[in-house]
Structures are given as structure tokens and as C-alpha cells.
VMD Tcl script that builds the backbone (N, CA, C; Angstrom):
set m [mol new atoms 270]
animate dup $m
set s [atomselect $m all]
$s set {name element resname resid chain x y z} {
  {N N UNK 1 A -4.509 -5.027 2.173}
  {CA C UNK 1 A -3.120 -5.129 1.786}
  {C C UNK 1 A -2.437 -3.784 2.036}
  {N N UNK 2 A -1.223 -3.836 2.526}
  {CA C UNK 2 A -0.539 -2.608 2.906}
  {C C UNK 2 A -0.028 -1.841 1.683}
  {N N UNK 3 A 0.140 -0.560 1.888}
  {CA C UNK 3 A 0.704 0.283 0.848}
  {C C UNK 3 A 2.125 -0.162 0.528}
  {N N UNK 4 A 2.883 -0.582 1.550}
  {CA C UNK 4 A 4.251 -1.044 1.338}
  {C C UNK 4 A 4.274 -2.276 0.446}
  {N N UNK 5 A 3.353 -3.194 0.653}
  {CA C UNK 5 A 3.284 -4.398 -0.179}
  {C C UNK 5 A 2.990 -4.029 -1.626}
  {N N UNK 6 A 2.080 -3.121 -1.839}
  {CA C UNK 6 A 1.760 -2.662 -3.194}
  {C C UNK 6 A 2.970 -1.970 -3.826}
  {N N UNK 7 A 3.660 -1.179 -3.042}
  {CA C UNK 7 A 4.855 -0.484 -3.519}
  {C C UNK 7 A 5.922 -1.505 -3.917}
  {N N UNK 8 A 6.108 -2.532 -3.085}
  {CA C UNK 8 A 7.081 -3.576 -3.393}
  {C C UNK 8 A 6.726 -4.323 -4.673}
  {N N UNK 9 A 5.446 -4.621 -4.854}
  {CA C UNK 9 A 5.014 -5.285 -6.090}
  {C C UNK 9 A 5.489 -4.495 -7.301}
  {N N UNK 10 A 5.211 -3.212 -7.295}
  {CA C UNK 10 A 5.568 -2.360 -8.426}
  {C C UNK 10 A 7.074 -2.239 -8.602}
  {N N UNK 11 A 7.809 -2.102 -7.493}
  {CA C UNK 11 A 9.263 -1.986 -7.583}
  {C C UNK 11 A 9.876 -3.272 -8.138}
  {N N UNK 12 A 9.414 -4.405 -7.642}
  {CA C UNK 12 A 9.969 -5.685 -8.095}
  {C C UNK 12 A 9.656 -5.914 -9.571}
  {N N UNK 13 A 8.432 -5.674 -9.959}
  {CA C UNK 13 A 8.053 -5.866 -11.365}
  {C C UNK 13 A 8.862 -4.947 -12.274}
  {N N UNK 14 A 9.006 -3.699 -11.876}
  {CA C UNK 14 A 9.736 -2.740 -12.701}
  {C C UNK 14 A 11.238 -3.034 -12.722}
  {N N UNK 15 A 11.849 -3.211 -11.557}
  {CA C UNK 15 A 13.300 -3.327 -11.496}
  {C C UNK 15 A 13.819 -4.698 -11.899}
  {N N UNK 16 A 12.969 -5.731 -11.840}
  {CA C UNK 16 A 13.377 -7.050 -12.303}
  {C C UNK 16 A 12.875 -7.316 -13.723}
  {N N UNK 17 A 12.267 -6.297 -14.330}
  {CA C UNK 17 A 11.764 -6.377 -15.701}
  {C C UNK 17 A 10.827 -7.568 -15.914}
  {N N UNK 18 A 9.885 -7.726 -15.009}
  {CA C UNK 18 A 8.898 -8.798 -15.120}
  {C C UNK 18 A 7.723 -8.293 -15.953}
  {N N UNK 19 A 7.949 -8.138 -17.232}
  {CA C UNK 19 A 7.012 -7.470 -18.131}
  {C C UNK 19 A 5.683 -8.204 -18.295}
  {N N UNK 20 A 5.663 -9.496 -18.081}
  {CA C UNK 20 A 4.430 -10.257 -18.267}
  {C C UNK 20 A 3.598 -10.368 -16.997}
  {N N UNK 21 A 3.995 -9.659 -15.940}
  {CA C UNK 21 A 3.304 -9.775 -14.654}
  {C C UNK 21 A 2.633 -8.458 -14.308}
  {N N UNK 22 A 1.370 -8.550 -13.916}
  {CA C UNK 22 A 0.577 -7.412 -13.487}
  {C C UNK 22 A 0.568 -7.405 -11.956}
  {N N UNK 23 A 0.750 -6.253 -11.306}
  {CA C UNK 23 A 0.754 -6.215 -9.843}
  {C C UNK 23 A -0.490 -6.851 -9.212}
  {N N UNK 24 A -1.631 -6.712 -9.850}
  {CA C UNK 24 A -2.864 -7.286 -9.305}
  {C C UNK 24 A -2.836 -8.811 -9.287}
  {N N UNK 25 A -1.997 -9.409 -10.135}
  {CA C UNK 25 A -1.917 -10.861 -10.210}
  {C C UNK 25 A -0.951 -11.470 -9.197}
  {N N UNK 26 A -0.221 -10.641 -8.476}
  {CA C UNK 26 A 0.789 -11.127 -7.541}
  {C C UNK 26 A 0.159 -11.347 -6.172}
  {N N UNK 27 A 0.212 -12.588 -5.704}
  {CA C UNK 27 A -0.278 -12.934 -4.371}
  {C C UNK 27 A 0.813 -12.587 -3.363}
  {N N UNK 28 A 0.540 -11.692 -2.408}
  {CA C UNK 28 A 1.583 -11.266 -1.473}
  {C C UNK 28 A 2.042 -12.365 -0.511}
  {N N UNK 29 A 1.289 -13.454 -0.416}
  {CA C UNK 29 A 1.682 -14.569 0.449}
  {C C UNK 29 A 2.407 -15.678 -0.312}
  {N N UNK 30 A 2.408 -15.618 -1.633}
  {CA C UNK 30 A 3.045 -16.670 -2.445}
  {C C UNK 30 A 4.563 -16.547 -2.355}
  {N N UNK 31 A 5.251 -17.679 -2.388}
  {CA C UNK 31 A 6.724 -17.641 -2.352}
  {C C UNK 31 A 7.282 -16.901 -3.566}
  {N N UNK 32 A 8.260 -16.054 -3.312}
  {CA C UNK 32 A 8.878 -15.302 -4.401}
  {C C UNK 32 A 9.740 -16.196 -5.296}
  {N N UNK 33 A 10.355 -17.225 -4.697}
  {CA C UNK 33 A 11.308 -18.056 -5.421}
  {C C UNK 33 A 10.754 -19.442 -5.724}
  {N N UNK 34 A 9.487 -19.518 -5.978}
  {CA C UNK 34 A 8.836 -20.789 -6.281}
  {C C UNK 34 A 7.969 -20.560 -7.512}
  {N N UNK 35 A 7.812 -21.586 -8.308}
  {CA C UNK 35 A 7.020 -21.416 -9.527}
  {C C UNK 35 A 5.544 -21.191 -9.250}
  {N N UNK 36 A 5.092 -21.471 -8.011}
  {CA C UNK 36 A 3.717 -21.139 -7.642}
  {C C UNK 36 A 3.587 -19.649 -7.330}
  {N N UNK 37 A 4.734 -18.989 -7.167}
  {CA C UNK 37 A 4.760 -17.555 -6.908}
  {C C UNK 37 A 5.314 -16.831 -8.127}
  {N N UNK 38 A 6.322 -15.983 -7.895}
  {CA C UNK 38 A 6.915 -15.234 -8.999}
  {C C UNK 38 A 7.986 -16.018 -9.740}
  {N N UNK 39 A 8.497 -17.081 -9.141}
  {CA C UNK 39 A 9.516 -17.891 -9.809}
  {C C UNK 39 A 10.854 -17.179 -9.961}
  {N N UNK 40 A 11.203 -16.347 -8.977}
  {CA C UNK 40 A 12.467 -15.627 -9.047}
  {C C UNK 40 A 13.643 -16.581 -8.869}
  {N N UNK 41 A 14.849 -16.113 -9.266}
  {CA C UNK 41 A 16.053 -16.938 -9.139}
  {C C UNK 41 A 17.115 -16.181 -8.335}
  {N N UNK 42 A 18.320 -16.739 -8.260}
  {CA C UNK 42 A 19.376 -16.158 -7.429}
  {C C UNK 42 A 19.805 -14.774 -7.910}
  {N N UNK 43 A 19.782 -14.540 -9.200}
  {CA C UNK 43 A 20.110 -13.203 -9.715}
  {C C UNK 43 A 19.061 -12.200 -9.238}
  {N N UNK 44 A 17.809 -12.624 -9.242}
  {CA C UNK 44 A 16.735 -11.762 -8.749}
  {C C UNK 44 A 16.913 -11.458 -7.262}
  {N N UNK 45 A 17.443 -12.422 -6.500}
  {CA C UNK 45 A 17.701 -12.192 -5.070}
  {C C UNK 45 A 18.704 -11.052 -4.890}
  {N N UNK 46 A 19.712 -11.026 -5.746}
  {CA C UNK 46 A 20.673 -9.922 -5.688}
  {C C UNK 46 A 19.998 -8.596 -6.008}
  {N N UNK 47 A 19.108 -8.621 -6.978}
  {CA C UNK 47 A 18.366 -7.402 -7.331}
  {C C UNK 47 A 17.462 -6.952 -6.177}
  {N N UNK 48 A 16.901 -7.902 -5.441}
  {CA C UNK 48 A 16.077 -7.549 -4.281}
  {C C UNK 48 A 16.916 -6.844 -3.223}
  {N N UNK 49 A 18.155 -7.292 -3.032}
  {CA C UNK 49 A 19.021 -6.618 -2.061}
  {C C UNK 49 A 19.330 -5.193 -2.508}
  {N N UNK 50 A 19.434 -4.994 -3.825}
  {CA C UNK 50 A 19.648 -3.641 -4.355}
  {C C UNK 50 A 18.416 -2.776 -4.093}
  {N N UNK 51 A 17.236 -3.335 -4.304}
  {CA C UNK 51 A 15.987 -2.604 -4.029}
  {C C UNK 51 A 15.939 -2.193 -2.561}
  {N N UNK 52 A 16.276 -3.119 -1.658}
  {CA C UNK 52 A 16.256 -2.806 -0.225}
  {C C UNK 52 A 17.233 -1.684 0.113}
  {N N UNK 53 A 18.399 -1.740 -0.477}
  {CA C UNK 53 A 19.405 -0.723 -0.202}
  {C C UNK 53 A 19.013 0.625 -0.804}
  {N N UNK 54 A 18.626 0.617 -2.061}
  {CA C UNK 54 A 18.327 1.840 -2.799}
  {C C UNK 54 A 17.085 2.561 -2.286}
  {N N UNK 55 A 16.025 1.821 -2.029}
  {CA C UNK 55 A 14.749 2.442 -1.670}
  {C C UNK 55 A 14.508 2.550 -0.169}
  {N N UNK 56 A 15.147 1.664 0.608}
  {CA C UNK 56 A 14.823 1.613 2.032}
  {C C UNK 56 A 16.042 1.760 2.940}
  {N N UNK 57 A 17.244 1.876 2.356}
  {CA C UNK 57 A 18.448 2.054 3.150}
  {C C UNK 57 A 18.824 0.849 3.990}
  {N N UNK 58 A 18.395 -0.340 3.572}
  {CA C UNK 58 A 18.647 -1.563 4.332}
  {C C UNK 58 A 19.695 -2.388 3.598}
  {N N UNK 59 A 20.745 -2.749 4.323}
  {CA C UNK 59 A 21.772 -3.634 3.778}
  {C C UNK 59 A 21.613 -4.997 4.438}
  {N N UNK 60 A 21.400 -6.016 3.631}
  {CA C UNK 60 A 21.210 -7.374 4.144}
  {C C UNK 60 A 22.544 -8.108 4.040}
  {N N UNK 61 A 23.056 -8.537 5.191}
  {CA C UNK 61 A 24.341 -9.227 5.205}
  {C C UNK 61 A 24.241 -10.649 5.737}
  {N N UNK 62 A 23.153 -10.975 6.402}
  {CA C UNK 62 A 22.967 -12.304 6.985}
  {C C UNK 62 A 22.131 -13.162 6.032}
  {N N UNK 63 A 22.731 -14.200 5.423}
  {CA C UNK 63 A 21.983 -15.039 4.471}
  {C C UNK 63 A 20.736 -15.687 5.068}
  {N N UNK 64 A 20.775 -16.052 6.343}
  {CA C UNK 64 A 19.602 -16.674 6.975}
  {C C UNK 64 A 18.450 -15.681 7.070}
  {N N UNK 65 A 18.761 -14.448 7.445}
  {CA C UNK 65 A 17.716 -13.419 7.512}
  {C C UNK 65 A 17.193 -13.095 6.120}
  {N N UNK 66 A 18.101 -13.081 5.147}
  {CA C UNK 66 A 17.702 -12.789 3.775}
  {C C UNK 66 A 16.725 -13.849 3.271}
  {N N UNK 67 A 17.049 -15.111 3.514}
  {CA C UNK 67 A 16.176 -16.195 3.060}
  {C C UNK 67 A 14.793 -16.077 3.682}
  {N N UNK 68 A 14.751 -15.771 4.959}
  {CA C UNK 68 A 13.478 -15.618 5.662}
  {C C UNK 68 A 12.713 -14.391 5.146}
  {N N UNK 69 A 13.401 -13.279 4.977}
  {CA C UNK 69 A 12.756 -12.040 4.541}
  {C C UNK 69 A 12.251 -12.129 3.111}
  {N N UNK 70 A 12.976 -12.860 2.265}
  {CA C UNK 70 A 12.631 -12.943 0.853}
  {C C UNK 70 A 11.641 -14.060 0.537}
  {N N UNK 71 A 10.992 -14.631 1.540}
  {CA C UNK 71 A 10.048 -15.713 1.275}
  {C C UNK 71 A 8.865 -15.239 0.429}
  {N N UNK 72 A 8.249 -14.134 0.819}
  {CA C UNK 72 A 7.077 -13.614 0.099}
  {C C UNK 72 A 7.089 -12.094 0.169}
  {N N UNK 73 A 6.172 -11.460 -0.526}
  {CA C UNK 73 A 6.068 -9.999 -0.448}
  {C C UNK 73 A 5.710 -9.556 0.963}
  {N N UNK 74 A 4.840 -10.302 1.618}
  {CA C UNK 74 A 4.451 -9.931 2.979}
  {C C UNK 74 A 5.611 -10.052 3.957}
  {N N UNK 75 A 6.431 -11.107 3.840}
  {CA C UNK 75 A 7.574 -11.226 4.741}
  {C C UNK 75 A 8.614 -10.144 4.435}
  {N N UNK 76 A 8.738 -9.780 3.180}
  {CA C UNK 76 A 9.653 -8.707 2.802}
  {C C UNK 76 A 9.168 -7.367 3.364}
  {N N UNK 77 A 7.885 -7.109 3.273}
  {CA C UNK 77 A 7.316 -5.879 3.836}
  {C C UNK 77 A 7.498 -5.844 5.351}
  {N N UNK 78 A 7.292 -6.977 6.019}
  {CA C UNK 78 A 7.505 -7.052 7.470}
  {C C UNK 78 A 8.960 -6.767 7.821}
  {N N UNK 79 A 9.890 -7.332 7.042}
  {CA C UNK 79 A 11.321 -7.131 7.254}
  {C C UNK 79 A 11.668 -5.650 7.140}
  {N N UNK 80 A 11.150 -4.987 6.116}
  {CA C UNK 80 A 11.409 -3.557 5.913}
  {C C UNK 80 A 10.842 -2.749 7.077}
  {N N UNK 81 A 9.612 -3.054 7.462}
  {CA C UNK 81 A 8.961 -2.340 8.561}
  {C C UNK 81 A 9.752 -2.490 9.859}
  {N N UNK 82 A 10.205 -3.711 10.151}
  {CA C UNK 82 A 10.995 -3.949 11.364}
  {C C UNK 82 A 12.300 -3.161 11.336}
  {N N UNK 83 A 12.979 -3.152 10.195}
  {CA C UNK 83 A 14.254 -2.437 10.089}
  {C C UNK 83 A 14.055 -0.926 10.184}
  {N N UNK 84 A 12.982 -0.422 9.612}
  {CA C UNK 84 A 12.723 1.004 9.691}
  {C C UNK 84 A 12.382 1.403 11.133}
  {N N UNK 85 A 11.634 0.553 11.827}
  {CA C UNK 85 A 11.279 0.835 13.230}
  {C C UNK 85 A 12.536 0.789 14.098}
  {N N UNK 86 A 13.422 -0.166 13.838}
  {CA C UNK 86 A 14.664 -0.279 14.608}
  {C C UNK 86 A 15.573 0.930 14.353}
  {N N UNK 87 A 15.580 1.429 13.135}
  {CA C UNK 87 A 16.406 2.589 12.802}
  {C C UNK 87 A 15.896 3.836 13.502}
  {N N UNK 88 A 14.576 3.960 13.609}
  {CA C UNK 88 A 13.982 5.122 14.292}
  {C C UNK 88 A 14.276 5.054 15.796}
  {N N UNK 89 A 14.230 3.838 16.355}
  {CA C UNK 89 A 14.458 3.659 17.781}
  {C C UNK 89 A 15.925 3.866 18.166}
  {N N UNK 90 A 16.819 3.669 17.213}
  {CA C UNK 90 A 18.259 3.757 17.519}
  {C C UNK 90 A 18.737 5.177 17.658}
}
mol reanalyze $m
mol bondsrecalc $m
mol representation Tube
mol addrep $m
């Protein structure tokens, strides 16, 4: 598991105040917005955009990309990695 995925677990748990969740219990492939995963809701999606902006300098403006990126921790980590690589290349 990547360091970025572990970092995201901790950031999401801390910033969304998921006090009953331990990072070790979070499956990075599980859907973030499904009860089989973290069970996040639309307010949490807004908080995720704040995390992306605050910690990674990424502003998400396309709802389709957001939905795809926010599927799981792994897809979110991939999204961040792609955006950081694109920023370096630019």
C-alpha cells in the first residue's frame, strides 16, 4: 500500500471526524460513498475537495472527474498522483 494512501486514510479520518474508524480497518479499494466502505455522504464529498485543495493544491471543478476520483482511496491517490505529475510537467 502506498504512503499516499496511508496519508489519505489519516487525513480523511481526522478531517471528517470519523472517530470510530481506525486507519488499519479501511480497505483502500472499498467505495468511499457506500456502506460497504466508509459510508461517506455529499457533505463529506465537499470536505474531500477541501482536503485536495489544502494538502495537494488540487481544485476539482469537473463533477464527472470528481465522482471517478472519489470512488475509493486508491482512485483518489491515483488522481492526486496524476495531477501532481501533470503540474510538474507543465
